[in-house]
PyMOL Python script that loads the backbone (N, CA, C, O; Angstrom):
from pymol import cmd

cmd.read_pdbstr("""\
ATOM      1  N   MET A   1     -16.394   9.941  -1.816  1.00  0.00           N
ATOM      2  CA  MET A   1     -16.481   9.098  -2.881  1.00  0.00           C
ATOM      3  C   MET A   1     -16.140   7.747  -2.407  1.00  0.00           C
ATOM      4  O   MET A   1     -15.369   7.607  -1.457  1.00  0.00           O
ATOM      5  N   ILE A   2     -16.717   6.654  -3.069  1.00  0.00           N
ATOM      6  CA  ILE A   2     -16.465   5.301  -2.749  1.00  0.00           C
ATOM      7  C   ILE A   2     -16.112   4.537  -4.042  1.00  0.00           C
ATOM      8  O   ILE A   2     -16.764   4.646  -5.080  1.00  0.00           O
ATOM      9  N   LEU A   3     -15.036   3.762  -3.893  1.00  0.00           N
ATOM     10  CA  LEU A   3     -14.580   2.962  -4.958  1.00  0.00           C
ATOM     11  C   LEU A   3     -15.584   2.076  -5.518  1.00  0.00           C
ATOM     12  O   LEU A   3     -16.173   1.307  -4.759  1.00  0.00           O
ATOM     13  N   ASN A   4     -15.888   2.099  -6.952  1.00  0.00           N
ATOM     14  CA  ASN A   4     -16.978   1.240  -7.449  1.00  0.00           C
ATOM     15  C   ASN A   4     -16.460   0.209  -8.340  1.00  0.00           C
ATOM     16  O   ASN A   4     -16.993  -0.896  -8.439  1.00  0.00           O
ATOM     17  N   LYS A   5     -15.328   0.599  -9.048  1.00  0.00           N
ATOM     18  CA  LYS A   5     -14.856  -0.359 -10.040  1.00  0.00           C
ATOM     19  C   LYS A   5     -13.438  -0.065 -10.392  1.00  0.00           C
ATOM     20  O   LYS A   5     -13.045   1.100 -10.434  1.00  0.00           O
ATOM     21  N   ILE A   6     -12.637  -1.095 -10.651  1.00  0.00           N
ATOM     22  CA  ILE A   6     -11.311  -1.097 -11.132  1.00  0.00           C
ATOM     23  C   ILE A   6     -11.185  -1.941 -12.392  1.00  0.00           C
ATOM     24  O   ILE A   6     -11.305  -3.165 -12.359  1.00  0.00           O
ATOM     25  N   GLU A   7     -10.935  -1.240 -13.525  1.00  0.00           N
ATOM     26  CA  GLU A   7     -10.842  -1.980 -14.819  1.00  0.00           C
ATOM     27  C   GLU A   7      -9.329  -1.844 -15.340  1.00  0.00           C
ATOM     28  O   GLU A   7      -8.687  -0.807 -15.172  1.00  0.00           O
ATOM     29  N   VAL A   8      -8.832  -2.934 -15.962  1.00  0.00           N
ATOM     30  CA  VAL A   8      -7.437  -3.046 -16.340  1.00  0.00           C
ATOM     31  C   VAL A   8      -7.567  -3.062 -17.881  1.00  0.00           C
ATOM     32  O   VAL A   8      -8.188  -3.942 -18.478  1.00  0.00           O
ATOM     33  N   VAL A   9      -6.976  -2.089 -18.448  1.00  0.00           N
ATOM     34  CA  VAL A   9      -7.007  -2.049 -19.916  1.00  0.00           C
ATOM     35  C   VAL A   9      -5.661  -1.949 -20.634  1.00  0.00           C
ATOM     36  O   VAL A   9      -4.747  -1.340 -20.079  1.00  0.00           O
ATOM     37  N   THR A  10      -5.491  -2.486 -21.782  1.00  0.00           N
ATOM     38  CA  THR A  10      -4.423  -2.574 -22.734  1.00  0.00           C
ATOM     39  C   THR A  10      -3.376  -3.395 -22.035  1.00  0.00           C
ATOM     40  O   THR A  10      -3.465  -3.752 -20.860  1.00  0.00           O
ATOM     41  N   GLU A  11      -2.253  -3.702 -22.945  1.00  0.00           N
ATOM     42  CA  GLU A  11      -1.093  -4.568 -22.498  1.00  0.00           C
ATOM     43  C   GLU A  11      -0.316  -3.701 -21.448  1.00  0.00           C
ATOM     44  O   GLU A  11       0.448  -4.309 -20.697  1.00  0.00           O
ATOM     45  N   HIS A  12      -0.425  -2.435 -21.329  1.00  0.00           N
ATOM     46  CA  HIS A  12       0.333  -1.624 -20.368  1.00  0.00           C
ATOM     47  C   HIS A  12      -0.481  -1.503 -19.176  1.00  0.00           C
ATOM     48  O   HIS A  12      -0.252  -0.519 -18.473  1.00  0.00           O
ATOM     49  N   LYS A  13      -1.386  -2.307 -18.809  1.00  0.00           N
ATOM     50  CA  LYS A  13      -2.083  -2.408 -17.549  1.00  0.00           C
ATOM     51  C   LYS A  13      -2.534  -1.148 -16.906  1.00  0.00           C
ATOM     52  O   LYS A  13      -2.364  -0.958 -15.701  1.00  0.00           O
ATOM     53  N   ILE A  14      -3.161  -0.203 -17.763  1.00  0.00           N
ATOM     54  CA  ILE A  14      -3.709   0.944 -17.289  1.00  0.00           C
ATOM     55  C   ILE A  14      -4.894   0.798 -16.501  1.00  0.00           C
ATOM     56  O   ILE A  14      -5.842   0.134 -16.920  1.00  0.00           O
ATOM     57  N   LEU A  15      -4.909   1.412 -15.310  1.00  0.00           N
ATOM     58  CA  LEU A  15      -6.085   1.179 -14.427  1.00  0.00           C
ATOM     59  C   LEU A  15      -7.167   2.321 -14.723  1.00  0.00           C
ATOM     60  O   LEU A  15      -6.832   3.504 -14.783  1.00  0.00           O
ATOM     61  N   GLN A  16      -8.419   1.912 -14.895  1.00  0.00           N
ATOM     62  CA  GLN A  16      -9.392   2.849 -14.967  1.00  0.00           C
ATOM     63  C   GLN A  16     -10.287   2.707 -13.733  1.00  0.00           C
ATOM     64  O   GLN A  16     -10.875   1.657 -13.470  1.00  0.00           O
ATOM     65  N   ILE A  17     -10.362   3.836 -12.976  1.00  0.00           N
ATOM     66  CA  ILE A  17     -11.008   3.685 -11.645  1.00  0.00           C
ATOM     67  C   ILE A  17     -12.344   4.451 -11.807  1.00  0.00           C
ATOM     68  O   ILE A  17     -12.412   5.525 -12.404  1.00  0.00           O
ATOM     69  N   ARG A  18     -13.373   3.845 -11.251  1.00  0.00           N
ATOM     70  CA  ARG A  18     -14.686   4.447 -11.216  1.00  0.00           C
ATOM     71  C   ARG A  18     -15.092   4.547  -9.725  1.00  0.00           C
ATOM     72  O   ARG A  18     -15.045   3.602  -8.936  1.00  0.00           O
ATOM     73  N   GLU A  19     -15.502   5.817  -9.431  1.00  0.00           N
ATOM     74  CA  GLU A  19     -15.871   6.100  -7.949  1.00  0.00           C
ATOM     75  C   GLU A  19     -17.288   6.516  -7.973  1.00  0.00           C
ATOM     76  O   GLU A  19     -17.670   7.146  -8.959  1.00  0.00           O
ATOM     77  N   LEU A  20     -18.174   6.233  -6.962  1.00  0.00           N
ATOM     78  CA  LEU A  20     -19.444   6.664  -6.801  1.00  0.00           C
ATOM     79  C   LEU A  20     -19.424   7.970  -5.901  1.00  0.00           C
ATOM     80  O   LEU A  20     -18.897   7.984  -4.788  1.00  0.00           O
ATOM     81  N   THR A  21     -20.021   9.024  -6.456  1.00  0.00           N
ATOM     82  CA  THR A  21     -19.938  10.242  -5.717  1.00  0.00           C
ATOM     83  C   THR A  21     -21.119  10.393  -4.725  1.00  0.00           C
ATOM     84  O   THR A  21     -22.089   9.642  -4.829  1.00  0.00           O
ATOM     85  N   ASP A  22     -21.061  11.321  -3.793  1.00  0.00           N
ATOM     86  CA  ASP A  22     -22.060  11.444  -2.797  1.00  0.00           C
ATOM     87  C   ASP A  22     -23.437  11.680  -3.314  1.00  0.00           C
ATOM     88  O   ASP A  22     -24.438  11.305  -2.703  1.00  0.00           O
ATOM     89  N   SER A  23     -23.468  12.388  -4.595  1.00  0.00           N
ATOM     90  CA  SER A  23     -24.760  12.651  -5.264  1.00  0.00           C
ATOM     91  C   SER A  23     -25.258  11.529  -6.001  1.00  0.00           C
ATOM     92  O   SER A  23     -26.359  11.666  -6.532  1.00  0.00           O
ATOM     93  N   GLY A  24     -24.589  10.341  -6.141  1.00  0.00           N
ATOM     94  CA  GLY A  24     -24.979   9.259  -6.868  1.00  0.00           C
ATOM     95  C   GLY A  24     -24.499   9.065  -8.302  1.00  0.00           C
ATOM     96  O   GLY A  24     -24.815   8.124  -9.030  1.00  0.00           O
ATOM     97  N   GLY A  25     -23.715  10.056  -8.602  1.00  0.00           N
ATOM     98  CA  GLY A  25     -23.028  10.060  -9.957  1.00  0.00           C
ATOM     99  C   GLY A  25     -21.691   9.256  -9.932  1.00  0.00           C
ATOM    100  O   GLY A  25     -21.317   8.666  -8.918  1.00  0.00           O
ATOM    101  N   TYR A  26     -21.022   9.263 -11.049  1.00  0.00           N
ATOM    102  CA  TYR A  26     -19.797   8.645 -11.163  1.00  0.00           C
ATOM    103  C   TYR A  26     -18.648   9.599 -11.325  1.00  0.00           C
ATOM    104  O   TYR A  26     -18.851  10.647 -11.938  1.00  0.00           O
ATOM    105  N   HIS A  27     -17.466   9.335 -10.836  1.00  0.00           N
ATOM    106  CA  HIS A  27     -16.410  10.048 -11.182  1.00  0.00           C
ATOM    107  C   HIS A  27     -15.267   9.104 -11.553  1.00  0.00           C
ATOM    108  O   HIS A  27     -14.913   8.217 -10.776  1.00  0.00           O
ATOM    109  N   ARG A  28     -14.648   9.311 -12.834  1.00  0.00           N
ATOM    110  CA  ARG A  28     -13.702   8.406 -13.413  1.00  0.00           C
ATOM    111  C   ARG A  28     -12.400   8.976 -13.519  1.00  0.00           C
ATOM    112  O   ARG A  28     -12.287  10.189 -13.695  1.00  0.00           O
ATOM    113  N   ARG A  29     -11.354   8.192 -13.426  1.00  0.00           N
ATOM    114  CA  ARG A  29      -9.940   8.643 -13.523  1.00  0.00           C
ATOM    115  C   ARG A  29      -9.016   7.445 -14.065  1.00  0.00           C
ATOM    116  O   ARG A  29      -9.327   6.263 -13.917  1.00  0.00           O
ATOM    117  N   VAL A  30      -7.958   7.838 -14.647  1.00  0.00           N
ATOM    118  CA  VAL A  30      -7.128   6.719 -15.227  1.00  0.00           C
ATOM    119  C   VAL A  30      -5.673   6.863 -14.484  1.00  0.00           C
ATOM    120  O   VAL A  30      -5.189   7.969 -14.241  1.00  0.00           O
ATOM    121  N   LEU A  31      -5.106   5.777 -14.189  1.00  0.00           N
ATOM    122  CA  LEU A  31      -3.841   5.641 -13.621  1.00  0.00           C
ATOM    123  C   LEU A  31      -2.999   4.803 -14.524  1.00  0.00           C
ATOM    124  O   LEU A  31      -3.405   3.707 -14.911  1.00  0.00           O
ATOM    125  N   THR A  32      -1.723   5.333 -14.906  1.00  0.00           N
ATOM    126  CA  THR A  32      -0.822   4.707 -15.798  1.00  0.00           C
ATOM    127  C   THR A  32       0.475   4.150 -15.040  1.00  0.00           C
ATOM    128  O   THR A  32       0.775   4.632 -13.948  1.00  0.00           O
ATOM    129  N   PRO A  33       1.145   3.263 -15.549  1.00  0.00           N
ATOM    130  CA  PRO A  33       2.211   2.672 -14.883  1.00  0.00           C
ATOM    131  C   PRO A  33       3.440   3.599 -14.425  1.00  0.00           C
ATOM    132  O   PRO A  33       4.308   3.241 -13.629  1.00  0.00           O
ATOM    133  N   ASP A  34       3.374   4.761 -15.012  1.00  0.00           N
ATOM    134  CA  ASP A  34       4.533   5.765 -14.712  1.00  0.00           C
ATOM    135  C   ASP A  34       4.083   6.661 -13.493  1.00  0.00           C
ATOM    136  O   ASP A  34       4.845   7.543 -13.097  1.00  0.00           O
ATOM    137  N   MET A  35       2.974   6.472 -12.947  1.00  0.00           N
ATOM    138  CA  MET A  35       2.421   7.244 -11.893  1.00  0.00           C
ATOM    139  C   MET A  35       2.901   6.685 -10.571  1.00  0.00           C
ATOM    140  O   MET A  35       3.083   5.487 -10.353  1.00  0.00           O
ATOM    141  N   THR A  36       3.094   7.703  -9.684  1.00  0.00           N
ATOM    142  CA  THR A  36       3.189   7.372  -8.127  1.00  0.00           C
ATOM    143  C   THR A  36       1.874   7.600  -7.514  1.00  0.00           C
ATOM    144  O   THR A  36       1.262   8.664  -7.603  1.00  0.00           O
ATOM    145  N   LEU A  37       1.462   6.549  -6.885  1.00  0.00           N
ATOM    146  CA  LEU A  37       0.057   6.579  -6.293  1.00  0.00           C
ATOM    147  C   LEU A  37       0.019   7.419  -4.982  1.00  0.00           C
ATOM    148  O   LEU A  37       1.005   7.413  -4.244  1.00  0.00           O
ATOM    149  N   ALA A  38      -1.018   8.094  -4.693  1.00  0.00           N
ATOM    150  CA  ALA A  38      -1.076   8.984  -3.560  1.00  0.00           C
ATOM    151  C   ALA A  38      -1.175   8.097  -2.219  1.00  0.00           C
ATOM    152  O   ALA A  38      -1.710   6.990  -2.268  1.00  0.00           O
ATOM    153  N   GLU A  39      -0.716   8.543  -1.179  1.00  0.00           N
ATOM    154  CA  GLU A  39      -0.782   7.821   0.053  1.00  0.00           C
ATOM    155  C   GLU A  39      -2.145   7.442   0.499  1.00  0.00           C
ATOM    156  O   GLU A  39      -2.331   6.416   1.153  1.00  0.00           O
ATOM    157  N   ASP A  40      -3.155   8.292   0.140  1.00  0.00           N
ATOM    158  CA  ASP A  40      -4.542   8.075   0.541  1.00  0.00           C
ATOM    159  C   ASP A  40      -5.383   7.360  -0.648  1.00  0.00           C
ATOM    160  O   ASP A  40      -6.614   7.388  -0.640  1.00  0.00           O
ATOM    161  N   GLU A  41      -4.697   6.766  -1.594  1.00  0.00           N
ATOM    162  CA  GLU A  41      -5.394   5.962  -2.661  1.00  0.00           C
ATOM    163  C   GLU A  41      -5.972   4.827  -2.019  1.00  0.00           C
ATOM    164  O   GLU A  41      -5.409   4.340  -1.038  1.00  0.00           O
ATOM    165  N   TYR A  42      -7.151   4.302  -2.513  1.00  0.00           N
ATOM    166  CA  TYR A  42      -7.743   3.098  -2.115  1.00  0.00           C
ATOM    167  C   TYR A  42      -6.675   1.899  -1.947  1.00  0.00           C
ATOM    168  O   TYR A  42      -5.818   1.724  -2.813  1.00  0.00           O
ATOM    169  N   GLN A  43      -6.747   1.188  -0.953  1.00  0.00           N
ATOM    170  CA  GLN A  43      -5.882  -0.022  -0.828  1.00  0.00           C
ATOM    171  C   GLN A  43      -6.041  -1.003  -1.951  1.00  0.00           C
ATOM    172  O   GLN A  43      -5.044  -1.560  -2.411  1.00  0.00           O
ATOM    173  N   ASP A  44      -7.153  -1.225  -2.381  1.00  0.00           N
ATOM    174  CA  ASP A  44      -7.477  -2.090  -3.630  1.00  0.00           C
ATOM    175  C   ASP A  44      -6.852  -1.633  -4.820  1.00  0.00           C
ATOM    176  O   ASP A  44      -6.419  -2.472  -5.610  1.00  0.00           O
ATOM    177  N   VAL A  45      -6.741  -0.371  -5.065  1.00  0.00           N
ATOM    178  CA  VAL A  45      -6.123   0.263  -6.134  1.00  0.00           C
ATOM    179  C   VAL A  45      -4.535  -0.046  -6.041  1.00  0.00           C
ATOM    180  O   VAL A  45      -3.918  -0.551  -6.979  1.00  0.00           O
ATOM    181  N   LYS A  46      -3.982   0.288  -4.886  1.00  0.00           N
ATOM    182  CA  LYS A  46      -2.630   0.149  -4.658  1.00  0.00           C
ATOM    183  C   LYS A  46      -2.201  -1.338  -4.849  1.00  0.00           C
ATOM    184  O   LYS A  46      -1.139  -1.589  -5.418  1.00  0.00           O
ATOM    185  N   ASP A  47      -3.023  -2.337  -4.376  1.00  0.00           N
ATOM    186  CA  ASP A  47      -2.689  -3.694  -4.494  1.00  0.00           C
ATOM    187  C   ASP A  47      -2.740  -4.137  -5.903  1.00  0.00           C
ATOM    188  O   ASP A  47      -1.887  -4.911  -6.338  1.00  0.00           O
ATOM    189  N   LYS A  48      -3.703  -3.679  -6.637  1.00  0.00           N
ATOM    190  CA  LYS A  48      -3.788  -4.032  -8.116  1.00  0.00           C
ATOM    191  C   LYS A  48      -2.567  -3.418  -8.920  1.00  0.00           C
ATOM    192  O   LYS A  48      -2.029  -4.090  -9.800  1.00  0.00           O
ATOM    193  N   ALA A  49      -2.140  -2.163  -8.619  1.00  0.00           N
ATOM    194  CA  ALA A  49      -1.022  -1.622  -9.244  1.00  0.00           C
ATOM    195  C   ALA A  49       0.248  -2.338  -8.880  1.00  0.00           C
ATOM    196  O   ALA A  49       1.097  -2.541  -9.748  1.00  0.00           O
ATOM    197  N   GLU A  50       0.414  -2.717  -7.684  1.00  0.00           N
ATOM    198  CA  GLU A  50       1.636  -3.407  -7.391  1.00  0.00           C
ATOM    199  C   GLU A  50       1.599  -4.876  -7.991  1.00  0.00           C
ATOM    200  O   GLU A  50       2.645  -5.434  -8.322  1.00  0.00           O
ATOM    201  N   GLU A  51       0.505  -5.412  -8.105  1.00  0.00           N
ATOM    202  CA  GLU A  51       0.497  -6.701  -8.656  1.00  0.00           C
ATOM    203  C   GLU A  51       0.744  -6.642 -10.251  1.00  0.00           C
ATOM    204  O   GLU A  51       1.444  -7.496 -10.794  1.00  0.00           O
ATOM    205  N   LEU A  52       0.212  -5.725 -10.885  1.00  0.00           N
ATOM    206  CA  LEU A  52       0.345  -5.562 -12.280  1.00  0.00           C
ATOM    207  C   LEU A  52       1.424  -4.708 -12.928  1.00  0.00           C
ATOM    208  O   LEU A  52       1.809  -4.964 -14.069  1.00  0.00           O
ATOM    209  N   TRP A  53       1.900  -3.737 -12.247  1.00  0.00           N
ATOM    210  CA  TRP A  53       2.911  -2.719 -12.788  1.00  0.00           C
ATOM    211  C   TRP A  53       4.237  -3.328 -12.530  1.00  0.00           C
ATOM    212  O   TRP A  53       4.948  -2.798 -11.675  1.00  0.00           O
ATOM    213  N   THR A  54       4.634  -4.319 -13.131  1.00  0.00           N
ATOM    214  CA  THR A  54       6.043  -4.956 -13.011  1.00  0.00           C
ATOM    215  C   THR A  54       6.999  -3.994 -13.807  1.00  0.00           C
ATOM    216  O   THR A  54       6.615  -3.075 -14.531  1.00  0.00           O
ATOM    217  N   ASP A  55       8.199  -4.320 -13.580  1.00  0.00           N
ATOM    218  CA  ASP A  55       9.293  -3.535 -14.243  1.00  0.00           C
ATOM    219  C   ASP A  55       9.129  -3.657 -15.774  1.00  0.00           C
ATOM    220  O   ASP A  55       9.387  -2.700 -16.504  1.00  0.00           O
ATOM    221  N   GLU A  56       8.712  -4.808 -16.240  1.00  0.00           N
ATOM    222  CA  GLU A  56       8.645  -5.001 -17.542  1.00  0.00           C
ATOM    223  C   GLU A  56       7.411  -4.173 -18.218  1.00  0.00           C
ATOM    224  O   GLU A  56       7.513  -3.697 -19.349  1.00  0.00           O
ATOM    225  N   VAL A  57       6.254  -4.048 -17.433  1.00  0.00           N
ATOM    226  CA  VAL A  57       5.194  -3.272 -17.815  1.00  0.00           C
ATOM    227  C   VAL A  57       5.645  -1.853 -17.871  1.00  0.00           C
ATOM    228  O   VAL A  57       5.390  -1.191 -18.877  1.00  0.00           O
ATOM    229  N   LYS A  58       6.248  -1.372 -16.939  1.00  0.00           N
ATOM    230  CA  LYS A  58       6.685   0.003 -16.754  1.00  0.00           C
ATOM    231  C   LYS A  58       7.582   0.343 -17.837  1.00  0.00           C
ATOM    232  O   LYS A  58       7.438   1.429 -18.398  1.00  0.00           O
ATOM    233  N   ALA A  59       8.544  -0.507 -18.218  1.00  0.00           N
ATOM    234  CA  ALA A  59       9.478  -0.258 -19.457  1.00  0.00           C
ATOM    235  C   ALA A  59       8.658  -0.197 -20.654  1.00  0.00           C
ATOM    236  O   ALA A  59       8.850   0.729 -21.441  1.00  0.00           O
ATOM    237  N   SER A  60       7.756  -1.082 -20.891  1.00  0.00           N
ATOM    238  CA  SER A  60       6.943  -1.206 -22.098  1.00  0.00           C
ATOM    239  C   SER A  60       6.069   0.145 -22.178  1.00  0.00           C
ATOM    240  O   SER A  60       5.913   0.673 -23.279  1.00  0.00           O
ATOM    241  N   TRP A  61       5.558   0.649 -21.142  1.00  0.00           N
ATOM    242  CA  TRP A  61       4.763   1.936 -21.066  1.00  0.00           C
ATOM    243  C   TRP A  61       5.687   3.012 -21.449  1.00  0.00           C
ATOM    244  O   TRP A  61       5.286   3.868 -22.237  1.00  0.00           O
ATOM    245  N   ALA A  62       6.932   3.065 -20.957  1.00  0.00           N
ATOM    246  CA  ALA A  62       7.810   4.249 -21.288  1.00  0.00           C
ATOM    247  C   ALA A  62       8.199   4.172 -22.756  1.00  0.00           C
ATOM    248  O   ALA A  62       8.273   5.219 -23.399  1.00  0.00           O
ATOM    249  N   THR A  63       8.447   3.022 -23.314  1.00  0.00           N
ATOM    250  CA  THR A  63       8.767   2.915 -24.722  1.00  0.00           C
ATOM    251  C   THR A  63       7.570   3.294 -25.547  1.00  0.00           C
ATOM    252  O   THR A  63       7.741   3.936 -26.583  1.00  0.00           O
ATOM    253  N   PHE A  64       6.406   2.947 -25.166  1.00  0.00           N
ATOM    254  CA  PHE A  64       5.290   3.428 -25.935  1.00  0.00           C
ATOM    255  C   PHE A  64       5.124   4.867 -25.859  1.00  0.00           C
ATOM    256  O   PHE A  64       4.830   5.473 -26.889  1.00  0.00           O
ATOM    257  N   GLN A  65       5.272   5.466 -24.805  1.00  0.00           N
ATOM    258  CA  GLN A  65       5.086   6.936 -24.611  1.00  0.00           C
ATOM    259  C   GLN A  65       6.243   7.706 -25.418  1.00  0.00           C
ATOM    260  O   GLN A  65       5.966   8.740 -26.026  1.00  0.00           O
ATOM    261  N   GLU A  66       7.466   7.212 -25.412  1.00  0.00           N
ATOM    262  CA  GLU A  66       8.423   7.832 -26.292  1.00  0.00           C
ATOM    263  C   GLU A  66       8.150   7.696 -27.790  1.00  0.00           C
ATOM    264  O   GLU A  66       8.424   8.600 -28.579  1.00  0.00           O
ATOM    265  N   GLU A  67       7.587   6.510 -28.160  1.00  0.00           N
ATOM    266  CA  GLU A  67       7.160   6.335 -29.639  1.00  0.00           C
ATOM    267  C   GLU A  67       6.028   7.241 -30.006  1.00  0.00           C
ATOM    268  O   GLU A  67       5.929   7.711 -31.139  1.00  0.00           O
ATOM    269  N   GLN A  68       5.131   7.496 -28.998  1.00  0.00           N
ATOM    270  CA  GLN A  68       3.985   8.392 -29.349  1.00  0.00           C
ATOM    271  C   GLN A  68       4.502   9.919 -29.503  1.00  0.00           C
ATOM    272  O   GLN A  68       4.173  10.716 -30.381  1.00  0.00           O
ATOM    273  N   ARG A  69       5.332  10.110 -28.503  1.00  0.00           N
ATOM    274  CA  ARG A  69       6.016  11.566 -28.613  1.00  0.00           C
ATOM    275  C   ARG A  69       6.850  11.773 -29.953  1.00  0.00           C
ATOM    276  O   ARG A  69       6.748  12.846 -30.548  1.00  0.00           O
ATOM    277  N   ALA A  70       7.672  10.766 -30.435  1.00  0.00           N
ATOM    278  CA  ALA A  70       8.261  10.865 -31.679  1.00  0.00           C
ATOM    279  C   ALA A  70       7.234  10.857 -32.823  1.00  0.00           C
ATOM    280  O   ALA A  70       7.526  11.591 -33.766  1.00  0.00           O
ATOM    281  N   LYS A  71       6.236  10.255 -32.906  1.00  0.00           N
ATOM    282  CA  LYS A  71       5.182  10.332 -33.905  1.00  0.00           C
ATOM    283  C   LYS A  71       4.616  11.858 -33.967  1.00  0.00           C
ATOM    284  O   LYS A  71       4.487  12.495 -35.013  1.00  0.00           O
ATOM    285  N   MET A  72       4.347  12.264 -32.852  1.00  0.00           N
ATOM    286  CA  MET A  72       3.775  13.644 -32.843  1.00  0.00           C
ATOM    287  C   MET A  72       4.659  14.770 -33.266  1.00  0.00           C
ATOM    288  O   MET A  72       4.264  15.748 -33.902  1.00  0.00           O
ATOM    289  N   GLU A  73       5.809  14.574 -32.891  1.00  0.00           N
ATOM    290  CA  GLU A  73       6.969  15.598 -33.420  1.00  0.00           C
ATOM    291  C   GLU A  73       7.243  15.446 -34.893  1.00  0.00           C
ATOM    292  O   GLU A  73       7.689  16.414 -35.509  1.00  0.00           O
ATOM    293  N   ALA A  74       6.992  14.216 -35.550  1.00  0.00           N
ATOM    294  CA  ALA A  74       7.199  14.029 -36.919  1.00  0.00           C
ATOM    295  C   ALA A  74       6.055  14.680 -37.797  1.00  0.00           C
ATOM    296  O   ALA A  74       6.209  15.028 -38.967  1.00  0.00           O
ATOM    297  N   GLU A  75       4.975  14.787 -37.125  1.00  0.00           N
ATOM    298  CA  GLU A  75       3.847  15.258 -37.956  1.00  0.00           C
ATOM    299  C   GLU A  75       3.853  16.746 -38.112  1.00  0.00           C
ATOM    300  O   GLU A  75       2.978  17.300 -38.778  1.00  0.00           O
TER     301      GLU A  75
END
""", "prot")
cmd.dss("prot")
cmd.show_as("cartoon", "prot")
cmd.util.cbc("prot")
cmd.orient("prot")
């Protein structure tokens, strides 16, 4: 696969990755600020994550996740 596009979405700086497959289709995946990137991740993706995933963004993401879990448990 070949890296085709990196999109940054939401205030939590979630990375949406689009890769071009050998068959000409697309493979998509999402990376969140609480993830540890694989050693073989594309360097462009690593660079973007390092730039955007500040301690403040990571803390905000963690708080958001906790709030979502609390809402689900309350339902």
